[in-house]
C-alpha positions as CSV (number, residue, x, y, z in Angstrom):
1,X,-0.1,0.1,0.2
2,X,2.3,2.3,0.9
3,X,4.5,1.3,-2.5
4,X,1.8,2.5,-4.5
5,X,1.0,5.9,-2.6
6,X,4.3,7.2,-2.9
7,X,4.6,6.1,-6.4
8,X,0.8,8.0,-6.6
9,X,2.0,10.5,-5.1
10,X,5.1,10.8,-6.9
11,X,2.7,10.8,-10.0
12,X,1.0,14.1,-8.8
13,X,4.5,16.1,-9.0
14,X,5.7,15.5,-11.8
15,X,2.3,16.7,-13.2
16,X,2.7,20.0,-11.3
17,X,5.9,20.0,-12.4
18,X,5.3,20.0,-16.1
19,X,2.8,22.4,-16.1
20,X,3.9,24.8,-14.3
21,X,7.0,24.3,-16.4
22,X,4.3,24.7,-19.4
23,X,2.8,28.0,-18.0
24,X,6.7,29.5,-17.0
25,X,7.6,29.1,-20.9
26,X,4.4,30.4,-22.0
27,X,4.9,33.9,-19.9
28,X,9.1,33.4,-21.0
29,X,7.4,33.7,-24.6
30,X,4.7,36.8,-23.6
31,X,7.5,38.6,-22.2
32,X,10.5,37.8,-24.4
33,X,8.0,39.6,-27.5
34,X,6.8,42.1,-24.9
35,X,10.5,43.3,-24.6
36,X,11.5,42.7,-28.6
37,X,8.3,45.1,-28.9
38,X,10.0,47.5,-26.3
39,X,12.4,48.1,-28.9
40,X,10.8,48.1,-32.3
41,X,8.0,50.8,-31.0
42,X,9.6,52.9,-28.3
43,X,9.1,56.8,-28.1
44,X,10.9,59.3,-29.5
45,X,13.6,61.1,-26.4
46,X,14.9,64.5,-25.6
47,X,16.3,65.8,-29.1
48,X,14.6,64.0,-31.2
49,X,16.7,60.9,-31.2
50,X,15.3,57.2,-29.9
51,X,14.1,57.0,-26.4
52,X,15.0,54.4,-23.7
53,X,11.1,52.4,-23.2
54,X,12.7,51.4,-19.8
55,X,13.2,53.8,-16.9
56,X,16.2,53.0,-15.6
């Protein structure tokens, strides 16, 4: 009985980790697209040059 519970617990943990990693890949893809768009669509800075799209 105990080995069966351990295998089920391991399966649940691996399934949860796989789902979390899948979500993290999608989040990373969205952040990458926004980062690239930030370079393309950045506003003009002082003096007519290309400004920085980030604040720091």
